[in-house]
Every structure is written in structure tokens, then in C-alpha cells.
C-alpha positions in Angstrom: 93.7 25.8 168.7 94.6 22.9 170.9 96.7 22.6 174.0 100.0 20.8 173.7 99.8 17.0 173.7 101.1 15.0 176.6 104.3 13.4 175.4 103.6 9.8 174.4 105.5 7.1 176.4 106.5 5.4 173.2 108.2 8.6 171.9 111.8 9.2 173.1 111.8 11.9 175.8 113.7 14.4 173.7 111.0 14.4 171.0 108.0 16.7 171.8 105.0 16.9 169.6 102.6 19.8 169.9 99.4 18.7 168.2 97.6 21.6 166.6 94.3 22.1 164.8 93.8 21.9 161.1 94.8 25.5 160.4 98.3 24.9 161.9 100.4 21.9 161.3 101.8 20.0 164.2 105.1 21.3 165.7 107.8 18.7 166.3 110.5 19.8 168.7 113.7 17.8 168.8 115.5 18.9 172.0 118.0 16.3 173.0 121.8 16.8 173.1 123.2 18.8 170.3 121.2 20.8 167.8 117.7 21.8 169.0 115.3 21.8 166.0 111.7 22.7 165.4 110.1 20.9 162.5 107.3 23.0 161.0 106.0 26.2 162.7 102.3 26.2 161.9 100.2 29.0 160.5 101.2 32.6 160.8 97.9 33.5 162.6 98.8 31.0 165.3 102.4 32.2 165.7 101.9 33.5 169.2 100.7 30.1 170.4 103.5 28.4 168.6 106.0 30.6 170.4 104.4 29.9 173.7 104.4 26.2 173.2 108.0 26.1 172.1 109.1 28.2 175.1 107.0 26.2 177.6 108.3 23.7 180.1 107.3 20.9 177.7 109.3 22.8 175.1 112.7 24.5 175.3 112.1 25.8 178.8 114.6 28.6 178.4 117.0 26.8 176.1 117.9 28.2 172.7 116.5 27.0 169.4 119.2 26.2 166.8 117.2 25.5 163.6 113.8 25.6 162.0 113.1 22.9 159.5 110.1 22.5 157.2 108.8 19.3 155.7 107.4 21.5 152.9 106.4 25.1 152.4 102.6 25.5 152.6 101.2 28.2 154.8 100.1 25.9 157.6 103.6 24.5 157.9 105.9 27.5 157.3 103.6 30.4 158.3 105.3 30.8 161.7 108.9 30.6 160.3 109.5 34.4 160.3 108.1 34.9 163.8 110.0 32.0 165.3 113.3 32.9 163.5 113.0 36.5 164.9 112.3 35.3 168.4 115.2 32.9 168.5 117.7 34.3 166.0 117.9 30.9 164.4 118.3 29.9 160.7 115.7 28.2 158.6 116.2 25.1 156.5 113.7 24.0 153.8 113.7 21.1 151.3 115.9 21.8 148.4 113.0 21.5 146.0 111.2 24.4 147.9 114.2 26.8 148.2 113.8 28.6 144.9 110.1 29.2 145.4 110.8 30.7 148.8 113.7 32.9 147.6 111.6 34.1 144.7 108.4 34.2 146.9 106.5 32.4 144.1 103.0 32.7 145.6 101.5 30.4 143.1 104.0 27.6 143.6 103.6 28.1 147.4 99.8 28.0 147.2 99.5 31.5 148.8 97.4 34.1 147.0 96.8 31.6 144.2 94.8 29.6 146.8 93.5 32.5 148.9 96.3 32.1 151.6 99.1 34.2 153.0 102.3 33.9 155.0 105.0 36.2 156.2 108.1 36.1 154.0 111.2 34.6 155.5 114.9 34.0 154.5 116.1 30.5 153.6 119.5 29.8 155.2 119.9 26.1 154.3 118.5 23.7 151.7 118.0 20.0 152.8 118.6 17.4 150.1 116.9 14.0 149.9 119.2 11.3 151.2 121.0 13.5 153.6 121.3 12.7 157.3 121.1 15.1 160.2 121.9 15.0 163.9 118.9 16.8 165.4 117.9 16.6 169.0 120.4 13.9 169.8 119.0 11.6 167.1 119.9 10.8 163.5 117.3 11.7 160.9 117.4 10.8 157.2 115.7 13.1 154.8 113.5 11.2 152.2 111.9 12.7 149.2 108.1 12.7 149.5 106.6 14.4 146.4 102.9 14.4 145.7 100.9 16.7 148.0 103.9 19.0 147.5 106.4 18.1 144.8 109.4 19.3 146.9 108.4 17.8 150.2 110.6 15.7 152.5 109.8 13.4 155.4 112.3 12.6 158.1 113.0 9.1 159.4 114.9 8.0 162.5 115.8 4.3 162.3 116.8 3.9 165.9 113.3 4.5 167.2 111.6 3.8 163.9 110.0 7.2 163.9 108.7 9.0 160.8 108.0 12.7 160.7 105.6 12.6 157.7 104.4 16.1 157.1 101.4 15.8 154.8 102.7 12.8 152.9 100.9 10.4 155.3 98.2 11.0 157.9 96.3 8.4 159.9 93.3 9.3 157.7 95.1 9.7 154.3 97.3 12.5 153.1 97.2 16.2 152.0 95.5 17.4 148.8 97.0 16.4 145.5 96.6 18.2 142.2 94.6 16.5 139.5 96.5 15.0 136.5 95.1 17.7 134.3 96.8 20.3 136.4 100.0 18.4 137.3 100.5 15.1 135.5 103.3 14.1 137.9 101.4 14.6 141.2 99.3 11.5 141.4 102.1 9.1 140.3 104.5 10.8 142.7 102.0 10.4 145.6 101.7 6.7 144.9 105.5 6.4 144.7 105.9 8.2 148.0 103.4 5.8 149.7 105.4 2.9 148.3 108.6 4.4 149.6 107.0 4.8 153.1 105.7 1.3 153.0 109.2 0.0 152.6 110.4 1.7 155.8 110.4 0.0 159.1 108.2 2.5 160.9 106.8 2.0 164.4 105.4 5.5 165.0 104.3 8.2 162.6 104.3 11.9 163.6 102.0 13.4 161.0 101.6 17.0 160.0 98.0 16.9 161.3 96.4 14.7 163.9 97.8 12.7 166.7 101.0 10.5 166.4 99.9 7.0 165.5 101.3 3.5 165.4 98.8 1.9 163.1 101.1 2.4 160.1 99.9 -0.5 158.0 96.2 0.6 158.3 97.1 4.2 157.5 98.9 3.1 154.4 96.0 0.9 153.4 93.7 3.9 153.6 96.1 6.1 151.7 96.5 3.6 148.9 92.7 3.3 148.7 92.4 7.1 148.4 95.1 7.4 145.7 93.4 4.6 143.7 90.1 6.5 143.9 91.8 9.7 142.7 93.4 7.8 139.8 90.0 6.4 138.7 88.2 9.7 138.5 90.0 13.0 137.5 87.3 15.1 139.1 87.7 13.4 142.5 91.1 15.0 143.4 89.9 18.3 142.1 86.9 18.3 144.3 88.9 17.1 147.3 91.5 19.9 146.8 88.8 22.6 146.5 87.0 21.3 149.6 90.2 21.2 151.6 91.1 24.7 150.6 87.6 26.1 151.3 87.6 24.4 154.7 91.1 25.9 155.4 89.9 29.3 154.5 86.9 29.0 156.9 89.2 27.8 159.7 91.2 30.9 159.2 88.3 33.4 158.9 86.0 31.5 161.2 83.0 32.3 159.1 81.9 33.8 155.8 78.5 35.0 154.6 77.0 32.5 152.2 76.1 35.4 150.0 79.9 36.2 149.6 81.0 32.7 148.6 80.2 32.9 144.8 82.4 36.0 144.6 85.1 34.3 146.6 85.3 31.2 144.3 85.3 33.5 141.3 88.0 35.7 142.7 90.5 33.2 144.0 92.5 31.8 141.1 92.6 28.1 141.9 88.8 28.0 142.5 88.2 29.9 139.2 90.6 27.8 137.2 89.4 24.5 138.5 85.8 25.5 137.8 86.7 26.4 134.2 88.6 23.1 133.8 86.4 20.6 135.6 82.9 21.9 136.4 81.9 24.9 134.3 79.2 26.0 136.7 77.9 29.5 137.4 79.7 30.8 140.6 76.5 30.5 142.7 76.0 26.8 141.7 79.7 26.1 142.1 79.8 27.6 145.7 76.6 25.7 146.6 78.0 22.4 145.3 81.2 22.8 147.5 79.2 23.8 150.6 76.7 21.0 150.2 79.5 18.4 149.9 81.3 19.9 152.9 78.1 19.9 155.0 77.5 16.3 154.0 81.0 15.4 155.2 80.5 17.2 158.5 83.3 19.7 157.8 81.1 22.9 157.8 77.8 24.1 159.1 75.4 26.9 158.4 75.0 29.4 161.2 72.3 31.9 160.2 73.4 33.5 157.0 77.0 32.3 157.4 79.0 29.2 156.6 81.3 28.2 159.5 83.7 25.3 160.2 82.2 22.5 162.1 83.6 21.8 165.5 85.5 18.7 164.2 86.2 20.1 160.8 89.3 18.7 159.1 90.9 19.5 155.8 91.5 15.9 154.7 
């Protein structure tokens, strides 16, 4: 877990970004005049730190929180919703495309137990529609549909300061995992369409779901378009990327796992088992070894004795 970032001089003073590690998404606090809003609450395991950051002098400093908003509803973005909502007695707003999955607690659609993850259930009070505008933290934000990594995702754009809260639709190094065409035929085309939408915006600063805020928007988009082209050219590539991201995420949460336990893990967790059946058809031992070898090559994990552990600079992208 990381300490809160120092507010950048190129961000307006009423926008606070708490940069987290790759288990928790960044928390964006909009705290100017009017409605005080927290965008994304991080992972449930890190909820105590999220609460401490939001309550700090850099955060609300004793002021109330009026609303929690999610860019999308994966465990690293909405896992702290229940704890923060309890602490502040505030409502929760999610993208309209995510609302039904939350109400029904569809753990496959939310990539929870289906992907070996968990989150505390919470109540949805408001659904945010693409194209709507919102006065949050003294600024006007436009909600823009950003399907791909998550088909119901939204990003939020402030034209006055040319700020984009991008969730996992755009990072400085790419974007969040995307389902292969064989699993969801709409995901890759939607990801490309989202990148094209973002490229048409006049953006000066991106506040991503993971990593530091950045101003090199054109370069980030170039990297993202290069990645989506690679995914489009090889159906196994997005599958491998998704599995490696999910395995890294699991290790960030657990901190370590015996190598001997990994074959049973990839056989037990549905998305790993289903992807292996569809794309690789390997024995569990060979399948686990393949994923660990690729993650070690990428510098995302290391071997510590008989265990696999996340590397110090491990990221899920």
C-alpha cells in the first residue's frame, strides 16, 4: 500500500488523488463546493487505509462525504464501498450498466468468485447514465460510456480543466484486461471504440484507475492502440494477458502461494479452468508453470523458496 500522493500543481485544488498499489484502485476525492464525492473505493482488504486517507487533512478533514461513485464494479474499485458507505452514511452510485449485477450480486459478471476474488456486498442507490452531467466537488463532470475492460464502465470528463477520470479504460501503460473474442465477441471492438472516443476528447490530464496521474495522453493512447492491435491479431494473447493479470492480483492479495498449490488453484477457479479448456488444453501443472514462467519473465512475480510471491514492482497490466 502506498502513501497518499502529493496533490499535483496542475490539478485543481479541490481534486485529490490517492494513488494506491495494484490491489486497490486509485481513490479520487472531489471536495470543492457542493457535493463531495469519492470516485472508487479500492479493494476491501485495504478499506481501513482508504478510510484513513479520505478522512485525512489531504482528504475531507472532518467534512462529510455525500456520494460514492464507481467507474466500474470490479473488486479493486468497489471493494471498499460498503465500509465507506457505513462510515459516512452516504449513498452509492454505479454505472447503469453495472447496477443489475450489483443488485443481483452476480459474482460471475462482477469477476468475483468466478475469478477467485471477493468483495463485501453493498446497496446501489443511484445509477449513472452515459451522457449525463454531474456537479461533483464544485466541477462539472460528464459521464462517458467506456466499455471494453468492463462492458458497463464509465469514465468522467471535466472540460473546464480537461481532466479525465479514466478508471481502467486508459492507463499510462495500456488498459485493464479484456476478454478474448471467443469469450465475449463485443469486448475487443468495444475497447477499440472506447479508445477512439477518448482520443477525440481534449484531455490535458488523465487520472487513471492505477498509476500516477499523467499528461502524456497521446503517448498513452498510442501504447493502448498498439496493445489492442496485438490482441486483435492473436486470440490467445488477450487470454494470456487476462490470466496473468488475475494471477498477479491474487498474489498481491494473498502475498504468497506455495508453488505446489498453484495447479489446484488454476483447476479450481472457474475462469482459469475455462480458459485452459478453451485455449491451452494443458495439464494443471504445466498450465500453472506456463503462467508463472511468463510472469517471472515480465518481472511481475518472483520465487521465494517454495512460494511464488509478487515482485516489488509487480503490476497487473
